[in-house]
N, C-alpha and C positions, 0 to 999 in steps of 0.2 A: 406177741410172741409165744409169751410166758406160758399159755394154755397149750401151745402146740408139744411140752416136755411131759404133759399127759401123755400124748398120742405116742412118742417114740419109741420104736423097739430099741432095746442096746444096741446091736449095731446100725442102726441109723445114727445112734446117737455119738456114736466110736468114728463112724465116717463123717460125720459135721464137721465134729472135734478135728478130724485129722486135715480137713479141706479148709472149713472155713475160718475168717477170722475171731468170729465169737461162734459156738460158748468157750469161753476161756478155762481158766483157773477156777476163777470164783463157781461159775456153774459145773466144774467138776467138783469143787468141793461141796455146793449143794448136794449135788446125785449121789456123793458119799455119803455125807450126813443121812440124807433118804434113806438109804442101804443100811448104816448102820440102826437107825429107828424100825428097820424092819425085824430084823433080828431080834432088838429088844421085846416087841412086840412078839414074837416067835415063841421067845424065852417065856415072857409071862404068860401067854397064851396058854403052853404046852405045863404049866407050874402052879396052874389053878387050884389043883387040887390041893394043895400043899402049902398057895401062900394067900393068902385073905385079902390083901392087894393088888394082886397080880391081873384081876380083869379094871383096877381103876389105870394100873400102871400101863398094862397094854394098850386102854385108848391113848393115855398120855403120848404115847410113842408114837399112834398112829396120826393122833393129830398134829404133834410138830413134821412128820413127814409127810403130811398135807402138804404144808407151807414148802417142802422143796421147790418142787418142780419150778412155781411162782416164780420163788428165790431164782433158780437158775434162769430162767427165762427173762425175767427183768433187768438180774445184773449181766446177762448178752447183748441187750438192749442198750443199757447203761452205756457198758464198756464201749462198743461201736459205736455210741451219737458222742462221748468224748474223743475217742479215738481221732474221729471224724473231725472235732472241732480242732485237736491239738495239730490233726493236718493242713487244716485250710490256714492262710497266713492272715487273711482279713477276718476279722472275729469281735465280739465284744465280748471286752474279759470279766464282765458278769454274768454272760451267759457261760463261757467255760467253766468258772467259777462256782458256777450253780449245775454243771453236767460231773464236773469233777467232786464234787461235794454227794452228788448222786451214786457217784461210782464207788465212794467209800461208804456210803449208805448202806450200801445192799450189800456188802462180803462183811460189813459189819450186824448185820439181819442173821447172814448164814451163820458169822462165829456163834453167835449169841444163841440161835437158835441146836447147834452142833453143842455146846456146853450142856445147854439142857439135854442134849439125847446122851450124851455121855455121862449125864447125872443118873437118868435112869438106868444108863448100863451098868452103871456101880449098884446098884441097885441090885438089879436083877442078878449081877454077880453073885451079893450077897444072900437075897432071899431065893431066888430060883430054883429050880429043882438042880441036885449035883452032877446030873450029867450031861445041862446043857449050861453049865457057867462058862464053861469053854468059848459059848457062843454068847454068851454075855462080853466077857471078858474082850474078844474080838469086834461085836460092837463099838467099844468103847475104846481102845484103839484105832477104829476105823473112824468115828464120831471126831476125836482128839485130831486126827491128820486134817481132817475138813476144817475142824477151828484153826489148825497151824496156818494151814493155807490162804484163808479168810482172813486172819489176822495178818498177815502177812500183806496182802493185798488193799486192806485198810491204810496199813504204815506207806505204803508206795505212793497209792493213789493221794496221800495229806504231804507227801514228801516235804515241801512249801510248809507245811503246817505239822510239824512234829509236836507244838503243843495242844492242838486239838483233841477235846475232850474222846472222840471217837476211838485215838487213837489208844487210849490208855482203857477205854473199853473192851476193844480188841485186846488187849494185853489179856485185860482179868479174865475173860473168856479162853483165852487160851493155856490162863495158870487153874484157872477153873475144871477145864479140861483134863489139863495133865494131872491133877491131884483124883480127880477121878477113873482115870487109867489105873494109878497107881494102888489105889483100895482096891478095884474090880480086881486086877491081878495080886493083891494079899487076899481076899476074900476066896478067890481058886483055889491058892495054894494049902 
């Protein structure tokens, strides 16, 4: 399923999200982060004449973006499996625990990827060409939104294990993304 997200049009993705149990919020967060990474890459590519590190930032943004379709597909698959296991009365507790753990691991990976994108967006807002800084700020805000959504899913999926390190890591990713947005907004102003 993960590779299918590379092939979907936006309309197909939106229609599937409205009609199917999955993709859900985790997949939407990953797609949002991918859009943010694309904006960062655009700002960096268009700022190459005045920003020596722009090609490297663009490459990093594109690498992060390339992770998102697989994360979106894997998250949808993990969520469907966990949901099916929760719905069945007879099931192995270990299996269910593993499925719920995977359903938390994927949003965590999405959140951490998004925090990295938000950091690159902040850099683009600080160093990109002036007329493109608004694009970089928008990328930071979008990345933060994706991180916030994914971090929330980690906490929900680990509700019975609030002391799990993944909850802490998700919170740290959200804080890092929020800080990147604040610094990007300062740079633009």
